BASEVO-381780 format. One record per atom (N, C-alpha, C): residue in one letter; x, y, z. Coordinates in steps of 0.001 Angstrom, whole numbers, plus 500000, padded with zeros to 6 digits. Last residue first. Layout:
N
AXYZ/...
This chain:
453
S945195091136144014/S944566090732145228/S945009089229145507/E947818093063142500/E946785091934142399/E946381091412143865/L949828094845142801/L948546095269143142/L947441094200143092/L952024093448141830/L952029093916143206/L950712094342143661/S951468093311139115/S951481091988139934/S951480092379141413/M951650096100138512/M950424095362138110/M950374094010139056/K954349096792139158/K953146097403139793/K951976096509139676/H956903096412138216/H956158095253138718/H954777095625139358/Q957847098893137456/Q957989097697136536/Q957092096511136953/D957323100565139650/D956711100732138347/D956695099621137431/I959143099297141536/I957651099417141747/I956866099707140489/F961577099575140179/F961061098366140651/F959589098395140772/R963070101871139732/R961925101637138906/R961215100352139120/T965477101730141155/T964521102631141617/T963125102505140724/H966009098186142127/H966311099417141324/H965231100388141611/T966998094848142921/T966330096165143352/T966961097341142479/Q967206091977142949/Q967177092767141794/Q966457094150142025/G967294089970144875/G968081091237145078/G968160092086143859/D965546087981144873/D966796087723144117/D967743088898144285/R963389089045146139/R964077088121146799/R965501087830146306/F962543090790143958/F963048091358145221/F963870090373145991/A961708088788142114/A962836089720141754/A963392090396143012/R959606087514143492/R960841086880143187/R961980087729142931/H958061089151146272/H958314089136144820/H959638088396144629/D957899089600148998/D957695088155148443/D957911088077147012/L957832092438149223/L958897091618149886/L959011090148149331/T955497093035147757/T956751093371147243/T957879092569147866/K953552091945149401/K953696091386148144/K955063091746147432/M953994093480151683/M954167092011151771/M954442091412150455/L953313096116150571/L954686095846151099/L954989094284151146/F950495095671150182/F951445095934149092/F952939095658149505/R949613095426152792/R949548094247151903/R950398094415150660/I950251097995153781/I950842096851154349/I950763095618153417/N949433100552153188/N950252099867152167/N950752098559152690/T945940101197154160/T947442101208154253/T948084100465153195/K943089103273154810/K943808102314153841/K945346102316154259/V941680103360158206/V942381104005156992/V942953102931156032/G940268101555159593/G939903103022159788/G940551103823158590/D942644099251160992/D941475099580160277/D941133101055160571/V945139096781161254/V944829098245161204/V943614098510160357/D946945094473162600/D945513094692162304/D945137096164162377/F949787092404161879/F949117093738162072/F947657093793161743/N950824090078161003/N950153090056162289/N949579091392162624/A952144090493158652/A950919089700158542/A950252089726159890/L954466091774159442/L953416092578158756/L952084091868158724/T955903089569160424/T955523090666161291/T954325091509160736/A956303088032158164/A955575087509159274/A955034088519160198/I957864089773156638/I956565089296156176/I955692088788157298/M960110089942158385/M959387091102158022/M957971090740157539/K961137087372158301/K960692087947159640/K959838089188159413/A961821087052155625/A960824086247156209/A960283086744157570/I963819089063155444/I962620089112154626/I961463088283155290/A965782088027157167/A965149089290157538/A963808089522156775/G966427085643155838/G965834085578157238/G965157086954157650/S967605086635153594/S966340085858153468/S965624085756154805/R969827087965154670/R968729088760154007/R967438087936153920/D970803086799157969/D971000087007156531/D969786087604155919/D970161087072160667/D971577086857160312/D971862087049158838/A968006090006160975/A968389088567160999/A969724088350160637/H965607092526161917/H967094092057161732/H967204090585161843/C963299094971160922/C963534093562161237/C964968093250160984/I961165097565161547/I962520097214161290/I962852095866161757/V958633099664160559/V958922098309161082/V960329097989160618/K956948102760161319/K958051102000160689/K958148100695161323/F953851104654160785/F954899104021161556/F955844103250160728/I952759106556159072/I952290106392160453/I953118105578161343/M952924108814156567/M953609107682157181/M953181107707158663/P951755111032155351/P950842109992155707/P951559108842156365/D952647114379156297/D953002113200155653/D952195111955156138/Y949694116477157163/Y951189115941157319/Y951332114756156384/Y946984117032156807/Y947937118130157024/Y949468117680156862/F945120115235156798/F945768115453155432/F946745116534155651/T945460112986159663/T944909114200158930/T945689114306157609/I944417110488161557/I945384110727160496/I944878111830159596/K943563110363164870/K943070110820163565/K944354110967162691/D943558107600167291/D944126108867166604/D943570109093165327/G942626105065167785/G941727106247168097/G942221107594167529/E945717103785168863/E944326103507168400/E943501104713168819/R948452106030168008/R947697105038168926/R946264104911168386/V951587106939166662/V950109107009166788/V949691105925167781/G954276106636166030/G953910107903166621/G952399108041166791/C956832104120166199/C955366104533165921/C955049105850166640/D958835101657165256/D958918103074165532/D957584103716165181/I959541098561166195/I958497099369165591/I958614100779166085/R961802095823165505/R961597097111166112/R960425097878165442/V962887092576166190/V961900093387165505/V961666094643166234/D964524090873167764/D965055091625166585/D964062092258165594/E961715088963168713/E963061089358168881/E963678089882167537/A958525090546168063/A959413089459168216/A960804089935168367/A956075092589169508/A957242092592168665/A958161091333168992/D952755091849169803/D953995091929170530/D955231091716169505/G950439093880167872/G950889092701168533/G952223092915169295/L949220096095166755/L950513095704166198/L951091094413166869/L946244097437165996/L946777096409166798/L948120095850166122/F943944099482165826/F945411099617165580/F946081098652166489/R940993100647164521/R941663099520165121/R943119099670164789/E940549103363163816/E939516102596164532/E940053101344165239/L942069105931163222/L942515104643163446/L941597103920164341/T940315107990160950/T940559107683162389/T941123106207162436/G941969109612158034/G940801109007158797/G941139108677160183/P943445109719154790/P943228110233156089/P942014109587156704/S945289108498152700/S943949107953153151/S943812108485154576/P947003109550149658/P946837109466151186/P945388109135151503/M947531107320146882/M946989108572147386/M946835108418148981/F948562105315145283/F949195105594146665/F948745106946147153/N946888104908143201/N948159105576142974/N948827106104144236/M944923103361144399/M944582104713143894/M945884105582143762/D946006101140145538/D945170100988144286/D944767102320143711/P947266102060147825/P948063101713146629/P947253101615145349/N946321104551149757/N945706103459149070/N946543103236147787/E947734105187153118/E947622105472151762/E946912104302151046/A949543105594155567/A947970105647155426/A947759106035154064/Y952326103472155464/Y951735104731155132/Y950098104643155161/I955175102256156855/I953784102023156795/I953001103384156534/R958163101261155595/R957436102314155999/R955932102059155750/C960417098753156613/C959335099125155845/C958587100266156418/E963849097774156649/E962784098645157216/E961722098821156142/I966112095185157465/I965232095845156437/I964183096634157298/A969516094034157928/A968226094682158386/A967442095234157298/H971710091274158654/H970860092069157628/H969640092747158246/G974777090934160278/G973611090490159781/G972997091302158690/R976596093910161379/R976286092474161552/R974908092123160958/H979409095972161357/H978200095584160791/H977905094185161037/R981122098258163542/R980929096947162997/R979531096740162435/V983366100699164404/V982022100505163844/V981994099169163129/D986038100853165066/D985110100608166187/D983644100382165679/R987309101642162772/R987462100199163201/R986590099845164308/Q986938104365162792/Q986252103599161890/Q986223102075162267/E986913105462166214/E987501105359164993/E986681104441164069/F985569108037168471/F985905106634168116/F986383106658166605/P985623110320171263/P985756110050169838/P986042108510169528/P982977110521173603/P984345110133173298/P984562109904171879/L980832112925174239/L980960111844173350/L982425111468173062/D979905115006175805/D980423113899176472/D980613112697175564/G978488117316174870/G979948117351174957/G980674116198175677/I975970117523173975/I976224117661175399/I977750117890175599/A976255116845171338/A975757118208171678/A976056118539173173/L977109114278171439/L977981115206170892/L977571116589171262/R974773113210172685/R975935113197173501/R976993114167172872/L972814113520170554/L972684114110171756/L973888114237172592/Q974055111743168523/Q973723113240168392/Q973632114010169557/L974011109376169906/L975308109918169570/L975174111448169253/E971236109057170039/E971960109175171316/E973414109753170972/V970720108700167354/V970245109835168018/V970990110089169381/L972102106220166900/L972622107400166236/L971983108667166934/D973085103609168659/D971964104561168777/D972474105940168153/R974298100548167100/R974557101978167615/R973278102764167615/G974144098105165909/G974014098215167420/G974259099539167898/T974100097834163169/T975499098199163835/T975368098174165386/A971640097227162323/A972741096546161713/A974059096765162363/M969914098914163724/M969753097553163915/M970903096692163413/E970942101370162754/E971047101050164142/E970847099630164419/T970272101235160044/T971646101233160419/T971784100858161887/V967466101216160312/V968133100161159564/V969639100120159956/P966924103723161585/P966911102444162330/P967523101302161646/H967096105746159463/H968205105501160330/H968091104176161186/E965103106538157690/E965542105088157708/E966741104769158567/V964875109299157934/V963759108380158356/V964241106920158457/Q968050110587159299/Q967089110117158141/Q965948109330158737/I969180113684160720/I968851112132160874/I967859111731159741/R970809115752158447/R969958115514159524/R969923113991159789/T971543116682155761/T972220117170157006/T971321117041158254/N972089114701153094/N971099115193153961/N971634115458155379/M973431115445149926/M973744115096151348/M972608115637152261/E973079113762146750/E972953114810147703/E973331114498149025/L974525112251144601/L973093112770144483/L972850113998145424/F977419111196143022/F976843111820144217/F975457112430143750/Y977424108016141433/Y977491109418141317/Y976892110127142616/F979161104906140328/F978228105760141219/F978474107184141112/E978865102086138129/E979502103412138475/E978519104157139382/L977707099768137501/L978102099897138921/L978919101159139054/S976530099367134983/S977915099549135050/S978588099581136464/D973835098666135868/D974637097920134778/D976116098095134879/A972971100466137793/A972975099099138121/A973663098142137056/D974655103236138816/D974142102628137590/D974231101071137793/V973626104729141721/V974543103730141189/V973834103134139915/V973524107800143502/V972848106945142391/V973921106036141809/F973769108459147013/F974419108184145558/F973451107495144746/E973971110600149816/E973173109785148921/E973886109646147533/V975001110663153024/V975373111139151669/V974737110105150717/T973723111880155952/T973660110890154987/T974077111422153636/G974550112410159561/G974245112881158203/G974261111712157175/A974989113477162787/A974571112458161975/A974125113045160603/G977785115590163796/G976567114876163961/G976237113877162883/G979473117987161740/G979108117547163080/G977780116860163300/Y982070118198159354/Y980637117857159647/Y980453117478161131/R983916119517157742/R983982119483159150/R982625119179159834/E983677119161155118/E982607120085155635/E982819120222157111/H985631117317154620/H985831118635154066/H984900119602154706/H984586115011155972/H985886115701156451/H985955117194155944/A982372114584154400/A982113114979155834/A983429115634156401/L983770113890152030/L982771114973152087/L982630115501153445/T985048111529152938/T985751112728152392/T984976113857152465/V982777109903153579/V983712110368154622/V984562111630154216/A981907109423150876/A981047110132151905/A981839110653153019/A984193108085149783/A983714109305149267/A982814110072150295/N984137105727151381/N985281106634151391/N984964107990150967/A981676104676150571/A981859105074151930/A983003105985152084/M982295104218147759/M981288105166148134/M981350105578149613/N984324102270148102/N984523103576147443/N983579104480147716/Q982934100214149335/Q983996100837150048/Q984284102244149536/R981108099343147373/R980597099715148689/R981689100585149463/V982856098674145342/V981916099825145067/V981501100339146512/I984078096483146649/I984941097542146208/I984071098861145922/D982017094601147050/D982609095315148230/D983469096459147830/P979135094943144967/P980471094504145171/P981176095278146282/L975874094156145970/L976846095272145645/L978208094890145969/G973911092383146659/G974718092227145428/G975620093336145056/P972015094559148715/P972163093201148132/P973026093205146777/A973424096543151108/A972775096507149801/A972996095225149115/P973024095167154485/P973730095773153338/P972847095818152094/S970058096993154720/S971475097073154806/S971947095710155134/E967165098710153204/E967866097559153723/E969379097777153828/E963832099964152879/E965287100211152852/E965928099023153580/I960906100859151220/I961624099806151761/I963105100168151700/I960060103352150269/I959074102586151127/I959840101493151807/K960891106747149290/K961266105372149726/K960131104683150471/Q959748108467146467/Q959867108422147878/Q960026106986148311/Y959275108620143753/Y960513109059144278/Y960724109156145698/R956903107301143557/R956827108714143380/R958117109321144014/R958278104738145545/R957076105224144701/R957055106723144682/Q961077102480145752/Q960447103824145913/Q959153103959145098/L963882100897146567/L962345100636146489/L961579101879146705/S966453101800147215/S965920101819145712/S964483101605145718/C968131102085149244/C966853102705149318/C966271102788147961/D970470100411151104/D969867100394149763/D968425100881149965/R973016101950153115/R971598101442153036/R971143101509151600/E976332101249154490/E975293101814153447/E973901101211153716/F978335102401157206/F977994101516156133/F976828102085155394/F978895104562158899/F978162103408159458/F977539102556158317/H982068106362158868/H980725105926158231/H980209104757158961/V983325109234160655/V983226107868160286/V982018107603159490/A985546112063161034/A984280111492160681/A984382109960160404/H987083115034161856/H987062113727161941/H985724113185161706/G986498117798161724/G987273117221160533/G987216115778160617/D985148118386163955/D986521118846163881/D987267118320162752/G982671117264164167/G982734118768164068/G984064119259163919/F982470114601163931/F982679115035165289/F982863116607165279/G979986112866161989/G981172113687162071/G981231114258163472/F978804109897160484/F978794110744161700/F980074111453161809/I976877108627157716/I978108109173158291/I977826109725159681/Q975507106293155629/Q975355106977156889/Q976723107433157502/I975026106420152207/I976068106058153241/I975761106915154590/E972782104921149899/E973309106020150747/E974114105488151796/I971647104256146683/I972429103772147802/I972912104978148605/H969528103306144342/H969667104452145289/H970371103889146524/R970189102421140990/R969937101955142407/R970315103257143307/A968759102498137666/A969460103003138808/A969232102354140144/H968582102746134668/H968578101501135485/H969415101801136671/E968838105534133889/E967632104704133601/E967455103534134550/V969825108345135303/V970216107042135022/V969048106087135034/L969415111517133967/L968637110430134671/L969355109062134320/R971067114482134560/R970928113320133802/R970301112175134598/E969227117365135523/E970316116424135917/E969949115181135034/L968588120912135980/L968422119679135242/L969571118649135526/Y966986122881138561/Y968144122519137693/Y967857121172136971/V965177125640139881/V965354124202139549/V966608124135138747/T963500127809142267/T964716127467141408/T964838126020141198/G961600128636144010/G961213127991142777/G962296127591141910/D961178128526147335/D962213128681146342/D961882128028145116/G959391127659149146/G959688129054149122/G960826129367148269/F958808124982149125/F960116125434149745/F960319126935149821/A956220124761147940/A956713123851148961/A957767124333149723/K955993126878146051/K954910126645147063/K955526125858148279/D958243126439144443/D958167127776145114/D957127127633146300/A957907123845143589/A958988124055144479/A958803125464145252/M955674124319141893/M955527123415143128/M956611123618144053/A956880126082139981/A955655126460140719/A955527125635142040/Q958886124382138924/Q959176125606139549/Q958086126034140494/T957269122384137848/T958192122014138948/T958575123227139737/A955923123612135842/A955153123049136863/A956098122730138106/T958144124418134175/T957345125397134769/T956469124895136010/V959205121818133552/V959999122749134343/V959156123849134894/V957093120848132102/V957422120144133277/V958354121097134255/E956939122627129852/E955782122381130673/E956165121802131993/D959464122350128719/D959012123705129277/D957841123443130171/L959453119533127980/L960428120195128788/L959911121463129386/T958018118085126078/T957390118367127446/T958278119167128339/E959789117892123825/E958414118327123645/E957597118639124952/P962269116809124442/P962086118292124453/P960662118724124322/G961789113962126655/G962123114539125366/G961849115995125362/D961325112973129186/D961880112007128253/D962331112701126913/V961768114000132521/V961436114479131125/V962092113496130106/R960442113692135854/R961220113080134758/R960768113802133408/R960883115703138693/R960057115203137740/R960872114775136464/M960839116577142056/M961598115814141148/M960685115312140004/G959741117503144614/G960387118404143650/G961216117774142503/I960730115146146915/I959671116056146536/I960525117086145622/G962608113329147700/G961868112912146586/G960864113991146056/G964003114504149849/G963018113522150134/G962180113053148979/G964074117903148485/G964640116706149238/G963564115794149392/G964986121251147150/G964048119959147387/G964814119019148215/A966063123391146197/A965867123380147645/A965078122203148064/S966084122965143486/S967333123272144120/S967173123141145611/A964109120387142046/A964184121587142869/A965427121814143577/K964908119029138892/K965005118904140304/K964973120321141040/V964115117037136230/V964009118445136744/V963942118342138199/L966141114504134757/L965211114914135876/L965273116429135963/L966021113027131495/L966561113869132528/L965581114071133606/P966945110724128904/P966073111267129776/P966761112026130798/Y968784113543127394/Y967602112857127734/Y967722111372127904/G971315115848128315/G970876114633127678/G969640114101128199/V972771118225128863/V972621117193129968/V972285115819129349/E972564119560126378/E973864119237126961/E973779118124128021/E969713119756126134/E970452119003125087/E971856118575125620/A969202121455128304/A968707120011128380/A969446119212127224/A970343123778127560/A970991123143128707/A970519121642128684/K968754124385125450/K970218124125125158/K970788123354126294/A966345124940126751/A966398123947125659/A967896123387125434/L967054127101128414/L966612125785128958/L966770124691127936/G967524129683127915/G968614128801127686/G968272127327128140/D965122130816130152/D966139131251129092/D967331130262129093/L963070130535131907/L963353129343131046/L964413129729129962/D962022131560134908/D963088131824134006/D963403130624133202/G960241131079136961/G959706131883135801/G960801132088134741/F962687130773139428/F961265130589139102/F960813131667138041/P965907130054137807/P964991130628138904/P963547130559138433/F967799127367137133/F966781128271136483/F965822128767137475/R971306126691137323/R970029126864137887/R968996127757137134/P973027124597134864/P972961125721135759/P971517125776136306/S972808120915134847/S972747122316134186/S972865123411135301/G974867117884134835/G973790118761135308/G973808120119134656/P976004114577135005/P975982115831134253/P974682116598134674/L976706113390138404/L975944113291137144/L976059114682136328/V979965113269140000/V978609113728139801/V977951113568138522/P982480111772141894/P981870111902140661/P980388112343140751/I984563113618144036/I983465112591144029/I982698112915142674/G986600115521144563/G986948114323143691/G985813113256143641/V986094117917145700/V986802116896146613/V986939115558145746/A984554119220143730/A985868119743144061/A986780118750144892/K982260117704143625/K983154117641142433/K984623118185142827/A981080118575145988/A981394117148145847/A982415117005144695/I980753121239145380/I981651120872146512/I981962119416146370/D978913121158143359/D980188121703143060/D981170121383144129/R976710119922144651/R977341119274143551/R978734119804143258/A976120121981146375/A976584120706146965/A977216119823145848/R975215123948144636/R976481124180145405/R976966122795145953/E972953122661143687/E973950122869142781/E975309123198143464/K971378122391146128/K971872121241145384/K972974121442144377/D971657123607149084/D971722124141147768/D972265123148146870/G972228122128151303/G970844122288150959/G970550122926149606/M974927122283151686/M974413121021151174/M972955121153150691/D975185124963152503/D976073124388151435/D975311123164150864/A973403125024154708/A973254125902153551/A974073125412152292/I974561123182156504/I973198122953155961/I972971123831154731/T977091124555156926/T977082123163156283/T975643122831155756/Q976174126836158187/Q976787126957156959/Q976794125600156182/A975072125709160612/A974149126306159635/A974876126443158289/R976633122653161463/R976601124082161464/R975599124544160369/P974396119650162318/P975544120434161879/P975444121844161791/G972621119355165581/G972869119142164094/G974079119821163576/I971096120835167702/I971473119433167515/I971521119010166132/W971952123822168986/W971373123144167833/W971933121808167689/V971291125311172036/V972117124335171333/V971351123793170203/L970485128688172248/L970108127397172357/L971156126625171654/G970758131428171784/G971440130895172994/G971057129490173238/A969745132457169572/A968780132546170753/A969457131985171968/K971610131682167720/K971671133059168146/K970715133334169415/T970734128983167300/T972110129308167994/T972148130719168459/V968340129503166062/V968415128709167268/V969735129079168075/A969131130810163706/A968288131510164752/A968327130786166082/E970527128814162469/E971317129965162911/E970534130708163974/A968394127061161942/A969534126519162718/A970355127762163270/F966909128704160196/F966423128319161512/F967497127796162459/R968693128937158039/R968239130147158834/R967691129797160172/A968758126282157113/A970036126962157677/A969618128102158518/N966859123650157479/N966739125152157141/N967867125875157886/E966451121035157862/E967540121390156954/E967392122865156533/A964279120860159683/A965495120134159963/A966621120516159121/L961793121961159489/L962889122907159523/L964221122302159764/F960227119239157975/F959989120498158474/F961206121525158467/G962701116466158150/G961613117233157543/G961375118589158265/Y963591115199161292/Y963697115201159886/Y962609115971159355/G964800116644164316/G964340115455163664/G964657115444162235/P965833118920165667/P964798119115164706/P964224117894163972/H966206119808168942/H966516118733168067/H965394118768166964/V967561122365170826/V966538122014170007/V966997120818169040/A968223123126174415/A968530122628173049/A967411122425172173/D967129123959176731/D968592124286176484/D968973124032175109/A964053125327177784/A964806124349177077/A966205124806176842/G962058126803179005/G963363126763179623/G964271125682179068/A959599127276177785/A959792126010178600/A961160125904179302/Q960085129719176383/Q959050129544177471/Q959173128355178422/R962132128916174698/R962427129883175773/R961334129848176814/A960694127087173115/A961854126707173761/A962200127662174945/A958710128762172050/A958360127689172902/A959540127209173683/G960305130469170491/G959537131049171574/G959061129907172571/I961257128562168579/I962159129229169502/I961532129894170713/I958672128181167375/I959384127056168075/I960471127578169029/K957931130716166338/K957165130022167362/K957822128886168078/E960029131034164544/E959907131951165716/E959039131402166796/G959615129040162610/G960731128986163538/G960598129892164713/V957144127280161487/V957294128728161884/V958408128689162944/L956450124822160728/L957425125519159774/L957546126908160309/Y954527123958162561/Y955781123308162613/Y956879124013161739/S952456126320161854/S952965125731163171/S954403125167163019/D951675127072159364/D951312127917160490/D951757127372161905/K952555125095157784/K953043126456157466/K952644127462158592/A951128122873158557/A952493122950158993/A953071124442158773/P947785123345159805/P948704123396158628/P950228123660159119/G946641123662162556/G946951122369161823/G947941122414160791/P947793126548164348/P946842125648163696/P947483124418163008/G950323126487167037/G949486127032166011/G948515126077165471/I951769125457169185/I952438126517168408/I951550127004167143/E951566124368172650/E950890124556171327/E951514125730170550/I953846122400174242/I953406123724174093/I952761123806172678/A954559120113176992/A954148120303175594/A953509121724175394/R956662118312179033/R955987119575178872/R955660119623177390/D957693115813178876/D957508116397180116/D956684117648180140/A955937113757176450/A956822114741176866/A956646115188178313/L953984111818175737/L955196111330176170/L956167112341176786/A951867113379174633/A951626112624175912/A952986112246176476/V953045114330172245/V952650115306173249/V952522114606174651/H953323112066170820/H954501112688171224/H954218113793172205/R950634111289170378/R951410110467171339/R952755111257171696/A948165114003170487/A949118113121169812/A950063112320170750/G946245115857170801/G946119114555171535/G947149113519171164/A946848118004169230/A946711118172170627/A946810116823171510/D947298118279166603/D948113117268167205/D947912117322168763/A945916120302165579/A945489119032165081/A946187117910165834/E947374122433166627/E945941122217167159/E945500120817166654/S950692121208166918/S949618122065166433/S948290121692166980/Y953279121282169414/Y952188120514168737/Y951341121623168126/V956334120284170948/V955560121235170374/V954456120528169554/S957799118904174010/S957256118714172690/S956450119993172252/V960650118610175823/V959520119512175495/V959093119163174118/V962289116512178295/V961779116642176859/V960538117713176785/K965238115902180073/K963907116208179944/K963501116584178504/L967567113112180101/L967294114484179548/L965723114660179644/G968625110714180478/G968175111347181660/G967823112792181261/L969239109109178360/L970333109872178824/L969909110833180006/A966841107890177765/A967946106981178188/A969101107768178724/R965324110123177070/R964994109459178346/R966271108592178782/C966422110582174558/C966560111603175576/C966306110925176969/S965599108352173198/S966920108429173459/S967215109533174515/R962708108762173165/R963310107543173735/R964816107666174103/I962542111132171788/I962165111149173235/I962816109910173888/I963000110257169281/I963907111039169879/I963823111119171372/R960514108804168678/R961781108043168802/R962962108953169486/C958621110804168895/C958646109707169869/C959898109017169841/A959518112207166611/A959507112893167936/A959473111858168977/I959117110284164612/I960418110704164839/I960569111462166153/E956239109821164656/E957144108790165044/E958568109406165409/G954932113169165467/G954910111832164983/G955945110892165423/R957137116181165038/R955980115409165518/R956066113911165160/N959440118775166207/N958838117849165140/N957724117172165796/A961588119800167677/A960822120579166746/A960169119800165701/I961905119220171032/I961796118458169850/I960964119240168744/L964010120537173398/L962810120732172661/L962792119906171434/V965591119229176146/V965617119268174702/V964262119540174197/T967372119937179150/T966135119835178516/T966267120055176982/E970167120055179841/E969190119313180578/E967878118965179933/M973429120706179471/M972191120514178676/M971281119441179569/
């Protein structure tokens, strides 16, 4: 394996390029017309245009990406996250084209991508899951009211093919059930090409904890500890940290063991994440889903363990990754990541497209990492997710990591688009956050004080 095509864009494409360079691999980038001048294009050995700006005409068209790989003489495809990263048909097509797929087997992606099937597999290996319903295909509401009563309110309507917080809506009672399910089915059909949904019990006072795993494809797998991803807006994460504050060691270990058990069962190959919802009151945990790809927040784990997860993915694909055991994975200190979005918190976090007229990030201090896919003068369009870069800080303890993150964010000078930088600083400095009182409704609960000037 000499040349890797990266089927993605933005900061994750730039981040994968960094690990490819460290291993002496050549890189091919693909880009839409809107990304012709993008940073991931400039960093590649070769770049190939694959279509117009909308993702459905470019980054989501597997045939174009495979065609670009053949044209460039690439040996392998790394999907990053989002777009086609968890598309089993694309993974299978890449393999059938004679290319190396840098990720788990297509069957594993299919198993875990179907949320109901994933729940059944988790249950079969003894992992607790939340009460849920059968699936309801697009336009089918037959038996919905009875299923909702059995699951219990409040509940979540979830797209079977969804992920990353997309395709999830809350229902507090039967009076809005049909309306919310119909709307979620329509949205899921448009976003994923599959309008199937199911119902799942909502844990009111919940924490979102995930376990980073790495499998060797032969049944052997290890974990790289946990990340607390409870700080979210619209079910999408904005702050992640490791270790999870205030989580008892026994709960931490039991979740890690459950995640590794699932990876063993699937004979998982590569990096993946098993996500759990934890009842913040009882500390009981339940399987949420498995993401069969590298996560947006993987740098948190890298900073806390000193391991390059993308390099591990690449070396496994090359075939030169020596096996290692759980005892070889160590955790040190505390790491926090903030996602910087081009969005307006005062307008319900609506995206803020525009040109980065000023983009000064300063010099990163020790134990500060910035993963970025843009440069000054770049246009942030409405075609793609508005996240523009990530900041990851590491320190000996949590208070030190918080202080380092606030100081780092305060030095940024970004103009031309609205960002959530000030909002993040206020969140990090909030007493409840400093006390480790994190849960998935934290932003909603404290929103007014966090938006104050």
